[in-house]
N, C-alpha and C positions, 0 to 999 in steps of 0.2 A: 512713788510708793511711799507711804508712810512707815514710820519705824515699827509701829504697832503691828502693821499688816504683815510687814517683813518677819516679825518674830512669829507671828502665828502661822506662817506658810513653812517656815523652819521646822517649827514642831511638828506640823503636818508631814513634812518630808522625812522626819526622823521616825515617826510613827508608820509611815509606809514601808520604810526599810525595815522596821521591826516585825510589821505583819507579814511582810514577804519572807523573811526569815523562818517565822513560825509556820506559815503554809509549807514552805519547803520541807521543815522539818516533820510536819503531819504527813507530808506526802511520802517522805522516807520510812516512816513508822508503819504507813499503810503497806508499801512495799515488804516491810519485814512480815506483816501480818499475812500477806499473800504468800510468802516463802514458809511461813510455820505452817499453813493450811496444807500446802503441798507436801511438806514433809511428814504430815500425819496422815496423808491421804484424804483430806477434807476438801471435797470439791465444790462445797456451797461457797461461793464468792460473794452473793447479795444477800444481806440479811435485812429483810424489811421491818421486823420487830426491832433490831438494834437501831436503824436509821430513825424509826419514830420515837424511840427513847432518847436519842441524842438530840432531836429537834425539841422535843418537849423540855428537855433540860436547858436547851438554848433558850426558849421563851421564858422560862421560870427566872433565869438569870438576867433576863433583859430589862434595863432601867431607862430606856429611851435615850436620846429622842426619837432613834429610829422604832418602827411599830414592830410589834412581834412578828407579823407576816413578813416585812422586810428582812429582819434579822434572820428568820428561818429560811429565807429565799437565799440569802447569802451563804448560809452554811450547808444547805442543800447542794449548791453549785460547788462549794470545796469538797464535799463528800463524793459528788458526781465525778469530778477530776480525778479524785485519789482512786476511786473503784476503777476508772478507766485504765490506770495504770496496770491493773490485774486483768481486765478484761472488758473491752468496749461492747456493752450489751446492745442487742438489737431488738428494738420494742415495736410490735405492731399495733396500729391504731387505726381507727375508722375515718378513711381519707376522704378527699384528696389533701394534698398539702394546705395548710391554712385553717384547718377546722378547729373547732374548740377542743375536740377530742385529742388532737396534737398537742394543743396548748395545755390540756390535762397532763398528758404524758410527760411534757418537759416540767411541769409543775412538779410531779411526782418523783422523776428520776433525774431531773437536772438536765443541761445541755450537753453534756459529754457522752451521749448515747448516741446510736444511730436509730432513727425513726422511720418505719417503713408504712407507707399508707396502704390500706386495703380497700378494696370496692364495697365489700358488705360485712355486717357484724359476724355472719358466717365464716367469712374469709380470716378474720382476725382470730377465731377460735382455731380453725384448721392450721394456720399459720403457727401457732404455739404449740398445738398438739403434734404437729410434724418435727417441731425441734427448730424450726427456721428461724423462730423468734424466741427470745428469752422470756419475754412477757408480752401480754397483750392489754390493751386498754379500750373500754368500751362504754358507751353511755348507758344508765340505768334508769335514771328518773330525773325530772325537772321540777323545782319547786312549785311553779304554777300549773304546768301542763301534764304533770304525772309521769307514770311509768313508760318506758321504751319497751313494749312487748317483745321485740325480736330478741334482745338480750336475755330476757327471762325464759324464752322458749328455748335458746341455744343450751340452757343449764339442764334441760331435761335429758339431753342424750350425751352430754360431754362428761369426759372424767376430769377436767381441768378444776383447779382450786381458786377461789377468790383469795388474792393474797394481799389486797390493799383497796382503799377507796380514795377519791380525790373529790373535793367539793371546789367547783369552779365558778366564782361569780361571773356571770354571763351579762357583757354589754354588747348590745346590738348597734351597729352604726349604719346610716343610709349611705352607700357608697357608691360613686360613679364618675362619670366624665362630665356631666351635666354642671352648669354653673350655679343653678338655684333650683329649688323646687319646682317653679313653674316650668322648668325645661324637661322634667321627668314626665314620660309617656307611659312605662312599664317598669316593673319592680319583679325581680328573680330573687327567690329564696326558697330555702327548706320549709316545709309546712310547719315544723315546730317554732321557727323563727316568725313565721308571719301570725301564727297563734301568740306568741310572746309579746307581739308588737300590735295586735289587733286595734286596740282604742287609738293608739297614736296615729295608725293609717288611716282609720276611719275619719278621725278629725282634720288630718292635714292632707291628705291625698284620696279623698273619697272616689274619685272617678278613675284612678290610674290603674290599668291592669296589672294584677297580680299573677305571677306565673311560677309555679312550684316546680322545682328541681330535685335533684338528688340530695344536694349538700349546700351549704353556703360557699364553699370554695368554688364549686361548679357555678354558683350564681355569680360570684365576682369575675370568673372567667368570662362567662357569657356578656355581661355588663360591660367589660372592658372592650368588647367588640362593636358596641352599639352606642353612639353618642347621647341618645335620648333616653338610655336604659340606665337602671341602677339596680344595685343589689342590697340586701341586708346580710351583714357579715360582721366578724370581729376584726381587730386592728390587725392580726397576723395576715389576714387575707387581703386586706388593704395593701399592705406593703409587698406581699408576693406578686399580685396583679397590677401594681400601679395605679390603683383608683384613690380619688381624692374624697375626703370627708365631706358630704353635702350637710348632713345633720348627724351630731353625735348622740349617742345613748338614747335611742327611741323605744327601749324597751318599757313596757307599760308598768312593771313592777321594779323598783330600785334594788330590791334585795333578791333579784331573780338570779337564783343558783342551780347549776346542773351537777348531779352527783355521778361519777365515773366509777368502774370497778377496774382493778388491776387482776389479771387471771396469768395462773402460770401452773407449772406441774406441781411444785413443791408446797406442801402444808407450811403454815407459817406458824412459828413458836409463840408462846404468850409476850406480849409487850408490857402489860400491866394496865393498858387501857385499851381493850379490845371490842370487837362485835363479831357475832357469828350469824351467818346467812345458812337458813334451813329450806329445804324443799319436802313438803308433806303431802302425801297422798292418802286420801281415805274415801270411803264409799259414801254415796250420797244416801244418807240416812239420818232421821232425826238425831239432833245433839251431837253429830259428827264435829262440828266446828267448836263447840263447847269441850269435847273431850282432847281436841288439840290445845286450846287457851288454856284448860285448868292446869296442867303440869307447869306451864310457864310461870302463871300467877302463883301458885303454891310454892314454888321455889325461889319466889322473890325476884324474878327477872323482868326487867323492864323490855317491852317489846316496842321498837322504834319503827316498824313497818310491817304490814302485811298487804299481799296482793293474792289474787287468784286468776288462773289461766285454765283454759280448757285442757284436760288430760291427755286427749287424742286416743282414750282407751274406752271411749263408750260416751254416748250422748249425755249431756247435763253432768258428765263427771268433771272435777276440778281438782287441779293440785294447788297448794298454797305456798306462797313465797313469804318467808318470816324471817325479819332481822331483830336479834335480840342482843343486849349488851352482856358482855362478858366472853371468854374464851372456852373452847370444848374441853380444855383440860381443867377448868374451874369446877370444884365439887357441885356446887348448884347447878351448873349447865349439864354435867354428866347425869345427875338424878334426874332432872327433867327429861333428858333424852331417854334415858331408861324407861321411865313412864310414858313417854311419846310413842317408843317401839310397841305399847301393849296395846295402844288405842287406835294407830294408824296402820294402814296397809305398808307404806313406804316412808321412811325417814332418811332423808340425804342430807349430811353436812356438806354444804357448797363450800364452806372454808370458814376459819376463824382468822381475823386479822386486825392490825392496828386501827382504831378509829382515826378519820382523818384529823390530821394535826391542824389545820386551818380550813 
């Protein structure tokens, strides 16, 4: 070993020791915070707005060479481990194990939580409503394939709040026991993944049978049992079910991203960079949509999404799901909501929450 290399490694060892001491000190302070909360009767142990604020500051301070995303991930895990000293949260997600929804839950909460797979989106909502889970994570839209209707429909009857959002870059891989593409005779996957890889499949495997299943994790489980079958899924599913990567990154759009919502019982205070989701019901009459959009524009609010779904209260009647920038406690958001109440039959605030950090 060269003398220069030894000097550098000694410096790293010294820094590692200092980092460990600082992390230990942070954990002890977290324990003191928990005790102070208990003494004051404060039972709110997880603060989404506080974590979002911390992560934004982490990225603002970052000067490289690590990326903002990597630096935020490291701090997320430290915060997750410290929070677990107070309470280990149970997070319900759309399962089974190895889905992108589980990956989104771990990205948002860190790995010092328990994750519980649910069979359906409705089950995730029920698990949180019953108190069996602290929070739930469900998909709501994909950048190429659009909205997940089942999630929007659940909000029509649920009392839960949207407490956060997660944006997850989606990389689809062709997984299986096959040695090469020529050995693949059938592919299992969720319908959304087939849609997001349509051009690649048409180009490289036009004759292969495509079989739709309930989730990509289920697809990998089935492919693991058939030598000439493959699955489209993420990296986590490959590890869980022991499949090889036949071809990596087969998604048609390199920026393919899915947005997930974090749902819980508690409303989230303002973090400074927030988003508010609304459910609005109005009669089917001329100018009804304009009457909804006018207060948003008049109060200088940026609308980031609008979707419509059948209201289930009459043929051709719809509810609108709208996302706007800002928090429900902001003056201009309050003013817009007051005006909306006068023009719409129902205005329901689904939640105000920190905008996805990354």
